[in-house]
N, C-alpha and C positions, 0 to 999 in steps of 0.2 A: 618892110611891113606894108600891109595893105593901106590904102588911103581912104577906103569907104568907112562910113560911120557904123561900128558894130552895134550901136544901140538901136539901129533900124533894121539890122539883119538878124535872121534867125539861125544862120550857120555861116561858117567861114573857116579860114585857116591862116595862120601866121607861122613864120619860122624865126626862132630866136637863136642868135649866134652866141649869146653870153647871158649872164644873170641880169645885167642891166637891161637888155632887150626884153627879157622875160618880165621884168618889173614894169617896163613901158607897156607891154601887152596887157598885163593885169590891170593897169590903170586905165587903159583904153577900153577894156571889156567891162569895167566896173559898172557903168550905167545899165548894161544888159544883165549883169549878175544881180544887181539890186532889183531890177524889174522882175526877174525870175524869183528871187528870194532864196532859192535852194539850188546849189551847184553840186553835181556829182563830178569829182575829179578822178580821172581814170588814167591808167598807164602802168608800166612795169615798175618794180622796185627801183629806186634811184632816178626816176624820170624827172623829178623836180616838183612833185605835187605840193609838198609842204612849203617849199620855197615860193611857189605861186601864191599860197595862202598868206605867207609873210608879206609878200609884195602887195597883195590886195589890202591887207591890214594897214600898211603904211599909206597906201593911196586913200584909205578911209580916214586917215589921221590918227590911227591907233598906234600908240608908241610902246605898248607892252611887248615883252618878249614872247613871240609866238613860237610854240614848240609842237612837235608831233604828238598827237593824242593816241599813239599806237597802244599804249598800256592803260591810259586813263579813259580812253574811248570817247571823251568829250571834253573840250576846253571852251571857255567863253572869254571874250575880250571886249573892251570898250564899254561905252554907256550910251543910253538914249538911242538916237537914230544911227549912231556909229557903233552898232553892236554886231559882233561877228562870233559865230559859233562854229566849231571845227570838230568834226567827228571822224573816226577812222574805223572802217569795218574790216581791216586786213585780218585781224585775229579772230573775228567772229565766224562761227561755223553754221549758223542757221538763221532763218528769218525770225524765229522766236527770240533769239538773242538780241537782234536788232530792235525788234518791237519792245523788248523789255527796257531799252534805253529811254523810251518815251520822247523821242526826238520831235514828234508832232507838236509838243508843247512849245518848242522853240521856233517852229515855222511861223513866219509873220513877225518875228521879233528880231529884226536886223537881217543879216545875211548868214545863211547856213551852208558850210562846206561839208561834203561827205566824201572822204577819200575812200576809194575802192567801192563806190556805190554800184558799180557794175557787177559786183558779186551777187546782189539780190535786187535785180532791176524791177521785179514785180511789186516791190513795196516802196519804190521811190514815188514821191508825190507827183501828181499831174503838173505839167508845165515846167518841169525841172530843166535847168540848163546843164547839159553834159559837156564837159571839157576834157579832152583826151590829150595827154602829153606823151609824145613818143621821142626818145632820143635816137639820133641817127649819126653815124660817122660821115663826115664830109671832109675827105682828105685826112689831115691830122687832127681836125677839130670835131668835137661832138656838139651837134646842134640839136635843138628841140623843135619838133613840129607840134604846134598847138592847134587843135581843131575843136570847134564848138558847134553846138546845135541844140535847139529845144526839142524835147520829147515829151 
């Protein structure tokens, strides 16, 4: 893992060799994610997007069971300053379907994760943090390259 402080960087990259390293990366990126308020999680199916949200929730002190909102479209966890909202745009087919969710009501109320936000980038809020998780084979192991940047 990189040693520079991600809270002061606007872009970067880590490599996670297992789920524990992914959890450490999520915890290290937490100040940057909280400062942004909204995170677009991007990457192919099975990349580990929901696992990243689960790890972030734990880093925030949220003990509820975080699940994928693929069918419910939005889940909320935690209370007060430790509030996490998790939306999934995978099954949505148009910007109007996304807008009908009314997610802007949740912006500013804790941390909002949007899985598959790259499907409709034109309606993502300004200043969003985009995190892309890409699985790669490295010998017999599957590692995750995690890139982030503000857009």
